[in-house]
Every structure is written in structure tokens, then in C-alpha cells.
N, C-alpha and C positions, 0 to 999 in steps of 0.2 A: 630595224624595224620598229616602229613606233609601240610605247606601250598602250594596251589597251585596257579598258577597265576603269574602276574610279583610281584616280591618282591625284598628286597633289604635284605642280610643277612650280618649282622654284623661280622666282621673277629675275632675280638677279644673275641666273646661268643657264636657265632653260633645262633644269637636271628634271628629270621625270620621277617621282618616289610613287609605286604603285601603293594602292592599301591592300592588306591582307586582306583576305575573303574570314572575316571575322566581325561579330555584331558589335564588340568594343575595341575600340584602336587608341591605344596609349601615344601621343606625342610629345616628344620631348628629348633629353638629352641622357645619353647612357652613362651610368655611375657606378662601375662595378664595385667601389667601395660602398656605397649604399644598397647596394643588390638592385639599382633600377635598372631597366632593361626596356626600355618603350618598344612597341611594335614599330614605329616610326621615329628613329633617330637622326634629329637633326645636327647633332655634331658636326657631320661632314659637309654639312648647306650653312656655315656660318651660325651654327646654335649658340656657340659659347660666346662669340663677339657679339652676337645679334639679341642677346638677353633673353634666349629660351631656357625657361626652368626646367628642371630634370623631369618633372611630371608637370607639364605646360597644360595639354588640353586632352580632349578625348572626343572621338569620332564615333557616334553610335548610328547603328543601321535598324530603322524601324520599318517594316510594312513598305521596304523598298526607298524609302525617303532617309537620308543623311543629314544628322544633327550634329553641330559642334558644340562642345561646351566647355568653358574656362575652368581649370581647376585649381582657382586662386592663386593665379602665376603671379611673380612680380612684377612684370612686364605687360601684362595684360594680352587679351586676344580681340581681335577687330574681325569685324566680316562686312566687308564694304564699307569700310572707314567708321563703323558703328562701335564702340568697345560694348562687349558683352559684359553682363550681369555675371559674377561667378556663381557657377553652379546652377546656370540657366540654360537649359540646351536650345540651341539656334539652328533652325533649317537652312541648309546650303545647299545649293542648286547648280550646276553647271556653270563654268565662267565668273563664278564669285571669287573675290578675292578676300584671302584671309591673312591676316597679317598675326604674327607669334612674336612680340618684342616687336624688334626692327627688321624683323625675316617677314617679308613677301612672298605669297604663295597663291596661286589660281587653283582652284577645287575644279578638275576636269572628270567627266561620267564616260 
């Protein structure tokens, strides 16, 4: 059964990662030593090899719209091949390509 609702689809594998029903969603890599446990852990999806920071980006929901914000990551965040300015929210829509470091995702609603 396909995943419904907002989600990220990993381009390389087709894996679908449902986004939790929260106003703010941290995307990164889990690191128990540092106490970092993002809502969307990209470790199983090539996050470490793909250059995803532990606290890489944040998705915020406001008024039914979705915004992604780079959290000053080492390897940057891109939306539709445009590099985001750190700490500057960018609207994302259904079908947009999000790249975290070297990991490509598609935002689906």
C-alpha cells in the first residue's frame, strides 16, 4: 500500500519517508553520542555517505504550506537545483526536487 500524505521519496531507491504530522520536522542523521535524533533520519538512505549533516535541514508547515530551511549544513540544501541560503525558508511544492548534500529526494504531498 503506497504511503499517503506529505513524504520524501529517495530518488536512488524509491523509498518513501512519511513526514510526521508536526509543524517543525528536523531532517538529518541520528547521533546518539551527540543526542541528535531527527524526526527524519537519513542514515538508512545514504545520509552518511551522501554528506548529510546531523542537523541538516528543517521542514516547517505554516498555513498548509511547506517550507524547507537549510540549517547551515556542511554540504548544503538545494531545491530544484537552486542552492538555499542558510536559515532562509524556501517554499516546497509537490514534485519539487530536494537535494541534501548528494542525496536527492522528491517532495510529495
